[in-house]
DRENDO-1510 file (C-alpha; in Angstrom, 1 decimal, always signed):
<recs>
REC; n; res; u; v; w
REC; 1; UNK; +59.9; +26.2; -12.2 .
REC; 2; UNK; +57.8; +23.8; -11.0 .
REC; 3; UNK; +54.3; +25.4; -9.7 .
REC; 4; UNK; +52.4; +23.7; -6.5 .
REC; 5; UNK; +49.4; +21.1; -7.0 .
REC; 6; UNK; +46.3; +22.5; -6.3 .
REC; 7; UNK; +44.2; +21.6; -4.6 .
REC; 8; UNK; +41.0; +20.2; -5.8 .
REC; 9; UNK; +37.8; +21.8; -5.8 .
REC; 10; UNK; +35.7; +18.3; -6.2 .
REC; 11; UNK; +35.0; +16.6; -2.4 .
REC; 12; UNK; +36.0; +14.0; -2.0 .
REC; 13; UNK; +34.4; +10.8; -1.7 .
REC; 14; UNK; +34.4; +8.7; +0.8 .
REC; 15; UNK; +35.0; +5.3; +0.3 .
REC; 16; UNK; +31.9; +2.9; +0.8 .
REC; 17; UNK; +32.3; -0.4; +2.9 .
REC; 18; UNK; +29.7; -2.5; +3.6 .
REC; 19; UNK; +27.2; -3.0; +5.9 .
REC; 20; UNK; +29.3; -5.3; +8.9 .
REC; 21; UNK; +26.1; -6.5; +10.3 .
REC; 22; UNK; +22.4; -7.3; +10.4 .
REC; 23; UNK; +21.9; -3.4; +12.1 .
REC; 24; UNK; +23.2; -1.6; +9.0 .
REC; 25; UNK; +21.3; -3.1; +6.6 .
REC; 26; UNK; +17.4; -1.0; +5.7 .
REC; 27; UNK; +14.8; -2.5; +6.6 .
REC; 28; UNK; +12.5; -1.6; +3.7 .
REC; 29; UNK; +8.4; -2.6; +4.3 .
REC; 30; UNK; +6.9; -4.6; +1.7 .
REC; 31; UNK; +3.7; -5.7; +0.2 .
REC; 32; UNK; +3.5; -8.7; -1.6 .
REC; 33; UNK; -0.5; -7.9; -2.8 .
REC; 34; UNK; -3.6; -5.3; -1.8 .
REC; 35; UNK; -6.5; -8.0; -2.5 .
REC; 36; UNK; -10.3; -7.1; -2.4 .
REC; 37; UNK; -12.7; -10.3; -2.3 .
REC; 38; UNK; -16.6; -9.6; -2.1 .
REC; 39; UNK; -18.5; -12.7; -0.2 .
REC; 40; UNK; -18.4; -15.2; -2.5 .
REC; 41; UNK; -14.6; -14.6; -3.0 .
REC; 42; UNK; -14.7; -13.4; -6.2 .
REC; 43; UNK; -11.9; -11.2; -7.4 .
REC; 44; UNK; -13.2; -7.5; -7.0 .
REC; 45; UNK; -9.6; -6.7; -6.9 .
REC; 46; UNK; -6.3; -7.0; -7.0 .
REC; 47; UNK; -2.7; -6.0; -7.3 .
REC; 48; UNK; +0.1; -8.8; -7.2 .
REC; 49; UNK; +4.0; -6.8; -6.7 .
REC; 50; UNK; +5.4; -10.4; -6.3 .
REC; 51; UNK; +6.3; -11.0; -10.4 .
REC; 52; UNK; +7.4; -15.3; -9.1 .
REC; 53; UNK; +3.1; -16.1; -9.0 .
REC; 54; UNK; +1.5; -17.1; -12.5 .
REC; 55; UNK; -2.9; -15.8; -12.7 .
REC; 56; UNK; -3.7; -19.8; -11.8 .
REC; 57; UNK; -1.4; -19.2; -8.4 .
REC; 58; UNK; -2.9; -15.7; -7.7 .
REC; 59; UNK; -6.3; -17.1; -7.6 .
REC; 60; UNK; -5.5; -19.9; -6.1 .
REC; 61; UNK; -3.7; -17.9; -3.1 .
REC; 62; UNK; -7.6; -15.5; -3.5 .
REC; 63; UNK; -9.0; -18.9; -2.5 .
REC; 64; UNK; -7.3; -19.2; +0.0 .
REC; 65; UNK; -7.5; -16.1; +1.7 .
REC; 66; UNK; -10.9; -16.1; +1.0 .
REC; 67; UNK; -11.9; -20.0; +3.2 .
REC; 68; UNK; -10.0; -18.5; +5.6 .
REC; 69; UNK; -11.1; -16.2; +6.6 .
REC; 70; UNK; -15.2; -17.4; +5.8 .
REC; 71; UNK; -16.3; -16.9; +8.2 .
REC; 72; UNK; -14.5; -14.0; +10.6 .
REC; 73; UNK; -16.1; -10.1; +10.3 .
REC; 74; UNK; -13.7; -7.8; +11.1 .
REC; 75; UNK; -15.5; -4.7; +11.0 .
REC; 76; UNK; -13.8; -2.5; +13.7 .
REC; 77; UNK; -10.5; -3.6; +13.8 .
REC; 78; UNK; -7.8; -6.1; +11.2 .
REC; 79; UNK; -6.8; -9.3; +12.2 .
REC; 80; UNK; -3.9; -10.8; +11.3 .
REC; 81; UNK; -3.6; -14.9; +10.7 .
REC; 82; UNK; -0.4; -16.5; +8.4 .
REC; 83; UNK; -1.5; -18.1; +5.2 .
REC; 84; UNK; +0.8; -19.8; +2.9 .
REC; 85; UNK; +3.4; -18.6; +4.7 .
REC; 86; UNK; +2.6; -15.2; +4.6 .
REC; 87; UNK; +1.5; -12.5; +6.6 .
REC; 88; UNK; -2.0; -11.8; +6.1 .
REC; 89; UNK; -3.9; -8.4; +7.6 .
REC; 90; UNK; -7.4; -8.7; +6.5 .
REC; 91; UNK; -11.3; -5.8; +7.2 .
REC; 92; UNK; -14.4; -6.6; +6.7 .
REC; 93; UNK; -16.9; -4.0; +4.8 .
REC; 94; UNK; -20.9; -5.4; +4.4 .
REC; 95; UNK; -20.0; -8.0; +1.4 .
REC; 96; UNK; -16.1; -7.2; +1.0 .
REC; 97; UNK; -13.1; -8.1; +2.8 .
REC; 98; UNK; -9.3; -5.8; +2.6 .
REC; 99; UNK; -6.5; -7.8; +2.5 .
REC; 100; UNK; -2.5; -7.0; +2.3 .
REC; 101; UNK; -0.1; -9.8; +2.7 .
REC; 102; UNK; +3.6; -9.4; +3.1 .
REC; 103; UNK; +6.0; -12.3; +3.5 .
REC; 104; UNK; +6.5; -14.2; +6.4 .
REC; 105; UNK; +9.4; -12.2; +7.9 .
REC; 106; UNK; +7.1; -8.7; +7.5 .
REC; 107; UNK; +5.9; -6.5; +10.4 .
REC; 108; UNK; +1.9; -6.8; +10.9 .
REC; 109; UNK; +1.7; -3.9; +12.3 .
REC; 110; UNK; +3.3; -1.7; +9.5 .
REC; 111; UNK; +0.7; -4.3; +6.8 .
REC; 112; UNK; -2.3; -3.1; +9.3 .
REC; 113; UNK; -0.8; +0.1; +9.5 .
REC; 114; UNK; -0.7; +0.0; +5.3 .
REC; 115; UNK; -4.8; -1.9; +5.6 .
REC; 116; UNK; -5.9; +0.7; +8.1 .
REC; 117; UNK; -4.7; +3.5; +5.1 .
REC; 118; UNK; -6.6; +1.8; +2.5 .
REC; 119; UNK; -9.9; +1.1; +3.9 .
REC; 120; UNK; -10.0; +4.1; +6.2 .
REC; 121; UNK; -9.5; +6.0; +2.5 .
REC; 122; UNK; -11.4; +3.5; +0.4 .
REC; 123; UNK; -14.2; +4.2; +3.6 .
REC; 124; UNK; -13.9; +8.7; +3.4 .
REC; 125; UNK; -14.1; +8.3; -0.6 .
REC; 126; UNK; -17.2; +6.1; -1.0 .
REC; 127; UNK; -19.2; +7.6; +2.5 .
REC; 128; UNK; -18.5; +5.0; +4.7 .
REC; 129; UNK; -20.6; +2.4; +1.8 .
REC; 130; UNK; -18.2; -0.4; +1.4 .
REC; 131; UNK; -20.2; -3.0; -0.4 .
REC; 132; UNK; -19.4; -4.7; -4.0 .
REC; 133; UNK; -21.6; -2.5; -5.9 .
REC; 134; UNK; -20.6; +0.9; -4.4 .
REC; 135; UNK; -16.7; -0.1; -5.0 .
REC; 136; UNK; -17.4; -1.7; -8.6 .
REC; 137; UNK; -18.7; +1.0; -9.8 .
REC; 138; UNK; -16.0; +4.0; -8.0 .
REC; 139; UNK; -13.9; +1.3; -8.3 .
REC; 140; UNK; -10.7; +4.0; -10.3 .
REC; 141; UNK; -11.3; +5.9; -6.8 .
REC; 142; UNK; -10.1; +2.7; -4.8 .
REC; 143; UNK; -7.0; +2.0; -8.1 .
REC; 144; UNK; -5.9; +5.4; -7.1 .
REC; 145; UNK; -6.0; +4.7; -3.2 .
REC; 146; UNK; -4.1; +1.7; -4.3 .
REC; 147; UNK; -1.6; +4.0; -6.3 .
REC; 148; UNK; -1.1; +6.5; -3.4 .
REC; 149; UNK; -0.6; +3.8; -0.6 .
REC; 150; UNK; +1.6; +1.3; -1.9 .
REC; 151; UNK; +3.9; +1.1; -5.1 .
REC; 152; UNK; +5.8; -1.4; -6.3 .
REC; 153; UNK; +5.2; -2.9; -3.3 .
REC; 154; UNK; +6.7; -0.5; -1.1 .
REC; 155; UNK; +4.9; +1.7; +1.1 .
REC; 156; UNK; +4.7; +5.1; +0.7 .
REC; 157; UNK; +2.0; +7.6; +2.5 .
REC; 158; UNK; -0.2; +5.6; +5.6 .
REC; 159; UNK; -2.2; +8.9; +6.5 .
REC; 160; UNK; -5.3; +8.6; +5.4 .
REC; 161; UNK; -6.5; +11.8; +5.2 .
REC; 162; UNK; -3.5; +12.7; +2.6 .
REC; 163; UNK; -4.1; +10.0; +0.9 .
REC; 164; UNK; -7.4; +11.0; +0.2 .
REC; 165; UNK; -7.1; +14.4; -0.8 .
REC; 166; UNK; -4.0; +13.2; -3.5 .
REC; 167; UNK; -6.9; +11.1; -4.6 .
REC; 168; UNK; -9.3; +14.3; -4.9 .
REC; 169; UNK; -6.2; +15.6; -6.6 .
REC; 170; UNK; -6.5; +18.4; -3.7 .
REC; 171; UNK; -3.7; +18.6; -2.6 .
REC; 172; UNK; -2.2; +17.4; +1.0 .
REC; 173; UNK; -3.6; +19.6; +2.5 .
REC; 174; UNK; -6.7; +19.6; +1.3 .
REC; 175; UNK; -6.6; +23.0; -1.0 .
REC; 176; UNK; -5.8; +23.5; -4.3 .
REC; 177; UNK; -2.4; +21.6; -6.0 .
REC; 178; UNK; +0.6; +23.6; -6.9 .
REC; 179; UNK; +0.4; +24.5; -10.6 .
REC; 180; UNK; -3.5; +24.7; -10.0 .
REC; 181; UNK; -4.2; +28.7; -8.7 .
REC; 182; UNK; -6.7; +30.6; -10.5 .
REC; 183; UNK; -5.2; +33.7; -12.6 .
REC; 184; UNK; -7.3; +35.6; -10.3 .
REC; 185; UNK; -4.0; +34.0; -8.0 .
REC; 186; UNK; -1.2; +33.9; -9.5 .
</recs>
């Protein structure tokens, strides 16, 4: 006697379909670079997420940024410009400038949000002393801030309070991180 076929307990996989239009594609904001330059255009810190630029090309791009923004002071709000077919947003500290660079197709509001998160977090961590000497003295905090906001060009977090807490290893809400509770709290 033939037994009836058994029903499979594994869920059936839905067939995958190719996106039918541009509306079906997922758009993820991408950052090309995060750069800090002093008033003379010298690099304080730079992290380029595109691998197609040589060191000389990176330095030339940074020199072009400095040349274009030399007489502009953006202390209270970020400013946007197109430099070498790249959208660049920047903001000034006392003697340095923070830059976030994206492709020409990137939304400048997203780039401005990333810049504001970086600037406000570093400002909070350094108690509003955004000068070259203080930034160099606490460069590890700047590096950790960039790593918490952007990873391989992908935006991770733009809440400056959450980023500052993570950099200081306090957890997102400002308390002790998980796994760090003492014996009395466990």
